[in-house]
N, CA, C and O of each residue as an XYZ file, in Angstrom:
448
protein
N     -13.373     -2.683    -13.753
C     -12.808     -1.928    -14.850
C     -11.889     -0.823    -14.323
O     -10.822     -0.572    -14.884
N     -12.311     -0.172    -13.246
C     -11.498      0.902    -12.669
C     -10.156      0.351    -12.184
O      -9.118      0.991    -12.355
N     -10.184     -0.841    -11.576
C      -8.947     -1.438    -11.071
C      -7.971     -1.676    -12.220
O      -6.774     -1.427    -12.080
N      -8.477     -2.158    -13.353
C      -7.628     -2.388    -14.509
C      -7.000     -1.083    -14.995
O      -5.828     -1.064    -15.374
N      -7.762     -0.005    -14.988
C      -7.227      1.294    -15.403
C      -6.116      1.757    -14.465
O      -5.106      2.304    -14.910
N      -6.307      1.537    -13.171
C      -5.286      1.931    -12.194
C      -4.009      1.127    -12.413
O      -2.913      1.687    -12.429
N      -4.152     -0.193    -12.582
C      -2.980     -1.046    -12.794
C      -2.264     -0.652    -14.084
O      -1.037     -0.553    -14.105
N      -3.017     -0.427    -15.152
C      -2.393     -0.017    -16.412
C      -1.696      1.333    -16.277
O      -0.684      1.576    -16.935
N      -2.230      2.212    -15.428
C      -1.577      3.491    -15.169
C      -0.213      3.320    -14.522
O       0.706      4.094    -14.788
N      -0.078      2.293    -13.661
C       1.215      2.016    -13.029
C       2.222      1.483    -14.043
O       3.429      1.652    -13.873
N       1.732      0.848    -15.083
C       2.611      0.236    -16.071
C       2.970      1.167    -17.220
O       3.861      0.866    -18.015
N       2.281      2.288    -17.307
C       2.523      3.221    -18.411
C       3.841      3.961    -18.210
O       4.185      4.321    -17.084
N       4.579      4.189    -19.292
C       5.828      4.952    -19.168
C       5.541      6.425    -18.907
O       4.423      6.900    -19.110
N       6.550      7.127    -18.461
C       6.419      8.574    -18.230
C       6.162      9.267    -19.564
O       6.611      8.784    -20.603
N       5.448     10.388    -19.551
C       5.192     11.118    -20.800
C       6.498     11.536    -21.472
O       7.515     11.742    -20.810
N       6.451     11.658    -22.791
C       7.637     12.094    -23.539
C       8.099     13.460    -23.054
O       7.285     14.349    -22.803
N       9.383     13.615    -22.927
C       9.925     14.898    -22.505
C       9.943     15.091    -20.994
O      10.470     16.092    -20.509
N       9.373     14.142    -20.236
C       9.359     14.287    -18.781
C      10.753     14.005    -18.236
O      11.422     13.070    -18.674
N      11.179     14.807    -17.293
C      12.473     14.609    -16.640
C      12.371     15.116    -15.210
O      11.665     16.093    -14.955
N      13.061     14.473    -14.271
C      13.068     14.967    -12.900
C      13.621     16.388    -12.859
O      14.501     16.746    -13.642
N      13.101     17.181    -11.945
C      13.552     18.565    -11.832
C      14.037     18.840    -10.417
O      13.478     18.336     -9.442
N      15.070     19.636    -10.324
C      15.571     20.042     -9.020
C      14.606     21.047     -8.413
O      14.026     21.872     -9.119
N      14.442     20.970     -7.110
C      13.582     21.920     -6.410
C      14.363     22.502     -5.244
O      15.151     21.807     -4.601
N      14.142     23.764     -4.981
C      14.812     24.434     -3.874
C      14.300     23.870     -2.554
O      13.099     23.656     -2.388
N      15.207     23.633     -1.622
C      14.828     23.139     -0.307
C      14.103     24.231      0.455
O      14.589     25.358      0.557
N      12.945     23.895      0.985
C      12.159     24.880      1.721
C      12.287     24.687      3.228
O      11.462     25.188      3.992
N      13.320     23.963      3.657
C      13.491     23.675      5.065
C      14.005     24.840      5.889
O      14.030     24.755      7.117
N      14.409     25.909      5.258
C      14.867     27.072      5.997
C      16.368     27.159      6.153
O      16.883     28.214      6.522
N      17.091     26.074      5.882
C      18.544     26.113      6.009
C      19.134     26.890      4.836
O      18.657     26.756      3.708
N      20.165     27.700      5.083
C      20.724     28.525      4.014
C      21.486     27.740      2.950
O      21.596     28.208      1.817
N      22.008     26.576      3.273
C      22.802     25.842      2.289
C      22.738     24.350      2.517
O      22.109     23.881      3.465
N      23.381     23.618      1.657
C      23.396     22.165      1.764
C      24.307     21.729      2.905
O      25.287     22.397      3.234
N      23.964     20.614      3.487
C      24.733     20.049      4.582
C      24.902     18.554      4.331
O      24.094     17.943      3.631
N      25.938     17.975      4.893
C      26.144     16.532      4.771
C      25.046     15.752      5.482
O      24.850     14.568      5.208
N      24.327     16.406      6.395
C      23.256     15.744      7.127
C      21.909     15.836      6.423
O      20.919     15.298      6.920
N      21.851     16.503      5.282
C      20.587     16.657      4.563
C      20.076     15.311      4.061
O      20.854     14.444      3.661
N      18.768     15.155      4.090
C      18.102     14.000      3.503
C      17.543     14.452      2.168
O      16.840     15.459      2.089
N      17.852     13.715      1.132
C      17.409     14.094     -0.207
C      16.582     12.963     -0.794
O      17.061     11.835     -0.916
N      15.346     13.261     -1.155
C      14.508     12.288     -1.845
C      14.747     12.498     -3.330
O      14.412     13.547     -3.879
N      15.322     11.506     -3.970
C      15.695     11.637     -5.367
C      14.529     11.296     -6.279
O      14.253     12.017     -7.238
N      13.856     10.217     -5.986
C      12.822      9.733     -6.894
C      12.031      8.645     -6.186
O      12.515      8.063     -5.216
N      10.866      8.374     -6.640
C      10.050      7.303     -6.083
C       9.661      6.312     -7.162
O       9.356      6.706     -8.287
N       9.670      5.065     -6.841
C       9.229      3.996     -7.738
C       8.541      2.946     -6.896
O       8.655      2.945     -5.670
N       7.836      2.068     -7.546
C       7.213      0.966     -6.836
C       7.372     -0.304     -7.642
O       7.626     -0.266     -8.846
N       7.221     -1.426     -6.967
C       7.245     -2.700     -7.673
C       5.865     -2.948     -8.264
O       4.898     -2.259     -7.941
N       5.797     -3.931     -9.120
C       4.514     -4.292     -9.715
C       3.578     -4.851     -8.644
O       4.021     -5.331     -7.600
N       2.301     -4.779     -8.919
C       1.302     -5.285     -7.981
C       1.174     -6.791     -8.167
O       1.101     -7.269     -9.299
N       1.147     -7.530     -7.089
C       0.963     -8.980     -7.151
C       0.159     -9.449     -5.957
O       0.021     -8.735     -4.964
N      -0.364    -10.643     -6.062
C      -1.126    -11.219     -4.955
C      -0.141    -11.832     -3.966
O       0.732    -12.610     -4.353
N      -0.280    -11.488     -2.715
C       0.648    -11.936     -1.685
C       0.818    -13.443     -1.632
O      -0.083    -14.153     -1.186
N       1.962    -13.938     -2.082
C       2.278    -15.354     -2.002
C       1.594    -16.221     -3.036
O       1.813    -17.432     -3.056
N       0.759    -15.631     -3.913
C       0.028    -16.455     -4.872
C       0.154    -15.961     -6.305
O      -0.256    -16.664     -7.228
N       0.694    -14.806     -6.512
C       0.714    -14.212     -7.848
C       1.964    -14.539     -8.633
O       2.702    -15.474     -8.320
N       2.177    -13.747     -9.654
C       3.308    -13.958    -10.543
C       4.657    -13.739     -9.881
O       5.682    -14.174    -10.406
N       4.671    -13.068     -8.732
C       5.935    -12.788     -8.048
C       6.111    -13.637     -6.791
O       6.933    -13.307     -5.936
N       5.350    -14.723     -6.668
C       5.394    -15.517     -5.436
C       6.770    -16.125     -5.165
O       7.125    -16.371     -4.013
N       7.536    -16.364     -6.217
C       8.872    -16.940     -6.044
C       9.983    -15.901     -6.174
O      11.162    -16.251     -6.238
N       9.607    -14.634     -6.212
C      10.580    -13.551     -6.357
C      10.955    -13.021     -4.980
O      10.079    -12.719     -4.170
N      12.237    -12.908     -4.716
C      12.684    -12.436     -3.402
C      12.650    -10.908     -3.345
O      12.708    -10.250     -4.384
N      12.557    -10.339     -2.135
C      12.526     -8.880     -1.998
C      13.747     -8.194     -2.607
O      13.623     -7.108     -3.174
N      14.920     -8.808     -2.501
C      16.106     -8.163     -3.069
C      16.068     -8.136     -4.595
O      16.638     -7.230     -5.203
N      15.406     -9.112     -5.230
C      15.252     -9.071     -6.692
C      14.323     -7.934     -7.104
O      14.588     -7.228     -8.077
N      13.228     -7.762     -6.355
C      12.306     -6.660     -6.638
C      13.002     -5.321     -6.411
O      12.864     -4.399     -7.215
N      13.752     -5.219     -5.312
C      14.456     -3.976     -5.004
C      15.496     -3.650     -6.074
O      15.668     -2.489     -6.443
N      16.175     -4.658     -6.563
C      17.170     -4.435     -7.607
C      16.535     -3.823     -8.854
O      17.093     -2.900     -9.447
N      15.374     -4.332     -9.249
C      14.684     -3.788    -10.427
C      14.259     -2.344    -10.190
O      14.391     -1.503    -11.079
N      13.751     -2.053     -8.997
C      13.308     -0.695     -8.675
C      14.497      0.260     -8.639
O      14.431      1.346     -9.214
N      15.581     -0.130     -7.972
C      16.746      0.749     -7.868
C      17.383      1.002     -9.236
O      17.829      2.115     -9.515
N      17.426     -0.016    -10.079
C      17.956      0.169    -11.435
C      17.120      1.184    -12.200
O      17.662      2.054    -12.880
N      15.798      1.072    -12.088
C      14.906      2.012    -12.780
C      15.071      3.432    -12.245
O      15.077      4.388    -13.021
N      15.206      3.579    -10.928
C      15.385      4.913    -10.339
C      16.683      5.543    -10.842
O      16.696      6.707    -11.244
N      17.763      4.782    -10.821
C      19.053      5.315    -11.271
C      19.005      5.718    -12.744
O      19.605      6.720    -13.134
N      18.301      4.949    -13.553
C      18.158      5.311    -14.966
C      17.299      6.561    -15.120
O      17.614      7.434    -15.929
N      16.216      6.652    -14.347
C      15.312      7.806    -14.443
C      16.011      9.121    -14.108
O      15.813     10.127    -14.789
N      16.822      9.105    -13.064
C      17.442     10.352    -12.604
C      18.866     10.530    -13.128
O      19.547     11.499    -12.791
N      19.299      9.595    -13.945
C      20.632      9.659    -14.553
C      21.719      9.819    -13.485
O      22.546     10.729    -13.547
N      21.695      8.920    -12.518
C      22.617      8.979    -11.392
C      23.488      7.730    -11.393
O      22.995      6.619    -11.587
N      24.759      7.916    -11.180
C      25.698      6.798    -11.099
C      25.646      6.204     -9.692
O      25.552      6.952     -8.718
N      25.704      4.886     -9.564
C      25.734      4.281     -8.228
C      26.886      4.800     -7.370
O      26.788      4.795     -6.142
N      27.972      5.245     -7.994
C      29.121      5.772     -7.252
C      28.786      7.082     -6.541
O      29.480      7.468     -5.601
N      27.734      7.767     -6.976
C      27.341      9.039     -6.369
C      26.393      8.869     -5.185
O      26.046      9.851     -4.529
N      25.976      7.651     -4.906
C      24.993      7.421     -3.851
C      25.618      7.434     -2.473
O      26.768      7.038     -2.282
N      24.827      7.902     -1.518
C      25.194      7.803     -0.114
C      24.358      6.690      0.498
O      24.297      5.585     -0.041
N      23.724      6.976      1.606
C      22.842      6.006      2.241
C      21.542      5.913      1.465
O      21.082      6.895      0.883
N      20.955      4.728      1.461
C      19.689      4.505      0.772
C      18.684      3.977      1.784
O      18.988      3.068      2.557
N      17.499      4.543      1.777
C      16.418      4.074      2.643
C      15.294      3.569      1.755
O      14.804      4.296      0.891
N      14.893      2.341      1.965
C      13.810      1.744      1.192
C      12.644      1.510      2.132
O      12.812      0.939      3.210
N      11.467      1.947      1.728
C      10.280      1.838      2.571
C       9.224      1.018      1.854
O       9.035      1.168      0.647
N       8.541      0.159      2.580
C       7.423     -0.586      2.013
C       6.135     -0.073      2.617
O       6.133      0.538      3.686
N       5.046     -0.324      1.928
C       3.758      0.134      2.441
C       3.171     -0.842      3.446
O       2.255     -0.480      4.183
N       3.669     -2.058      3.495
C       3.112     -3.071      4.385
C       3.798     -3.120      5.750
O       3.131     -3.187      6.782
N       5.111     -3.087      5.751
C       5.876     -3.183      7.000
C       7.302     -2.754      6.722
O       7.705     -2.626      5.565
N       8.054     -2.537      7.764
C       9.463     -2.224      7.574
C      10.160     -3.478      7.058
O      10.038     -4.550      7.652
N      10.867     -3.348      5.992
C      11.546     -4.504      5.401
C      12.977     -4.108      5.084
O      13.215     -3.279      4.206
N      13.900     -4.679      5.772
C      15.306     -4.400      5.506
C      15.772     -5.411      4.462
O      16.417     -6.410      4.781
N      15.430     -5.128      3.220
C      15.584     -6.084      2.121
C      16.990     -6.635      1.922
O      17.124     -7.833      1.674
N      18.041     -5.833      2.015
C      19.353     -6.411      1.728
C      19.715     -7.582      2.637
O      20.465     -8.471      2.234
N      19.195     -7.585      3.842
C      19.506     -8.670      4.765
C      18.334     -9.621      4.946
O      18.418    -10.552      5.747
N      17.239     -9.406      4.215
C      16.015    -10.197      4.357
C      15.541    -10.223      5.803
O      15.093    -11.258      6.295
N      15.639     -9.096      6.476
C      15.193     -8.963      7.856
C      13.938     -8.115      7.848
O      13.947     -7.003      7.320
N      12.851     -8.625      8.427
C      11.600     -7.879      8.364
C      11.150     -7.370      9.730
O       9.951     -7.212      9.965
N      12.063     -7.120     10.602
C      11.719     -6.613     11.920
C      12.772     -5.603     12.371
O      13.973     -5.826     12.224
N      12.298     -4.498     12.916
C      13.234     -3.491     13.419
C      14.093     -4.092     14.521
O      15.295     -3.835     14.582
N      13.482     -4.896     15.396
C      14.213     -5.496     16.506
C      15.330     -6.398     15.976
O      16.471     -6.294     16.423
N      15.012     -7.280     15.029
C      16.045     -8.144     14.461
C      17.085     -7.329     13.713
O      18.278     -7.627     13.769
N      16.626     -6.290     13.006
C      17.545     -5.449     12.254
C      18.570     -4.784     13.146
O      19.736     -4.654     12.774
N      18.134     -4.357     14.338
C      19.063     -3.683     15.236
C      20.137     -4.639     15.749
O      21.237     -4.212     16.101
N      19.818     -5.931     15.792
C      20.805     -6.904     16.249
C      21.739     -7.369     15.137
O      22.869     -7.775     15.406
N      21.270     -7.313     13.886
C      22.047     -7.877     12.796
C      22.605     -6.851     11.824
O      23.461     -7.182     11.003
N      22.139     -5.617     11.901
C      22.584     -4.605     10.937
C      24.033     -4.261     11.195
O      24.415     -4.077     12.351
N      24.864     -4.167     10.156
C      26.277     -3.833     10.374
C      26.437     -2.438     10.977
O      25.723     -1.507     10.605
N      27.372     -2.305     11.904
C      27.596     -1.001     12.544
C      28.897     -0.402     12.081
O      29.259      0.694     12.509
């Protein structure tokens, strides 16, 4: 029963009136820099059984597309305003745009 409550919590929409808020950087730097890393928002894909669930035929780039679309809508950000994007998985490093799941392979195939 607890597991069902947790899963339903992931599927629930944000409370009415909720909106992302800007927070002051506490890193000690006096101003913004082009080298700053900014975490805009966090989202996750739906939970599924590895290779056996409802998403067994869904590719990582399809899942990433849904997540990125939701993030951009949540924070009201235009894709034209984006810089570099870093996507992290909880299981392993996954370079989804190239379907490369290894840092070693990524270093050989990632565009420079």
